[in-house]
N, C-alpha and C positions, 0 to 999 in steps of 0.2 A: 758256115763260119760261126764260131761261138763268141765272137767279140765284135765291138763296133768297128767299122771300116777304117777309121783313122787311128793309127798307132803312134804317129810322131809328126811334128810340124817344125819348120824352120822359118824364121823371119829374117830376111837379108838386112844387113846394116852396113853403113859406110864408116861410122864412128861408134865403136862398141861402148866407149865410156859414156858418150852422150845418150845412146840408146838405153843403156843400163839405168842411168839416172831417170830417164823418162818413164820406163816401164815399172821401175821400183816405186816411183811416186804415184803413177796412175793406179796401179793394182795393189799398192801397199804390201809388197813382197820383197824378198832379198833374192837377187840373181847372182849365181856363182859363175865367174868367168874362168875358162881354161884355155890355154894355148895348145893347139894340136898342129904342130908344124906351121904351115902358112895360114892356118885357119884359127880364128878365135870363136869360141862358143860361149854364150851366156845362158846358163841353164835355168829355166823356170822351175819353181818348186814342184815336186811331184811326190805323190803318195801311192805306193803300190796297192792294188786291190780297190782303189777308188775309181768312180766313173770319170771319163774324160781322157784325152790324149796328153802325153808329155810333149815338150818341145823346147826350143831354144832360139835365142838370137844367134845369128851366124854372120861372120865377117870373113870373106875371102874374095878379093877383087877379081880373081879369074873365073869364079864359078857362081857368084851371087850378086844380083843387082836389085836394089829396092825398086818398087813400082807402085804408082798410084792408079794405074789403069789396066795393067796386064796381070795375068796369072791368077792364082788361087786366092780366095778371100777367106781368112781365118776368122771364126767367131769365138770370142772368149765368153764363157759362162760368167754370169754375174748375179748377185743377189738382187740388184736393181741397177740397170744400166746408167741411170742418172748419177749414181755415186761416182763412177769412173769418168763419165762425161764432164762432170763438174771439176775434175782435176786436170783435164787435157790441156786447156789453154795456159795454165800457169806454169807448165813445164815444156812448152814449146810445140805442142801439137795443135791440130785444128779440127774442129767438129765439121764433118761433111754432111751428116744427117742426124738431127736431134732424136731424142727418144721417140719412137714411133711404134704404135700398136700394129703388129703383124696380123694377129687374130686373137680372140679371147682364149682359144685352145693352145696356141703356140706361145704367146706373150709379146714381149717388146724387143726392139732392136735399136741400135745406134751405130753410127759409122764415123770413124775418125781417121785422120792422117797422122802418123807418128813423126818423130823428128827426123827420120831417115827417108821419108817420102812414100811409105807403105800405107795402103788402105787396110784398116783393121776394123772388125765389127765386134759388137757386144750383143749378148742375148740374155734376157731374164724373163721370169714369169710375172714379175710385178713392175 
């Protein structure tokens, strides 16, 4: 395999507008929402040829359910996880684990719950 294992991720949401506001505020990005039949997708910014996987928020009541205890845990890269953690509470999220050193070689992580009830993690070198 010539690439990283993760090529795409989807974060289930119940309220796309609420989730869009939350993620735009926490990560200081613009999310583009598209209607695809019964599914709404909110696309995170993506640059071809850059490291990391692309992904979206996704709303479809028949196929996606947010969860704070089950399923895969997505880690977003960050310059410093404290930057995003500092914005979580003001937009309706909750910090589950504050900035924590994993190891000097790996860096730091933080864990939060978004407005939809999903566990999401952050990872940074400093």
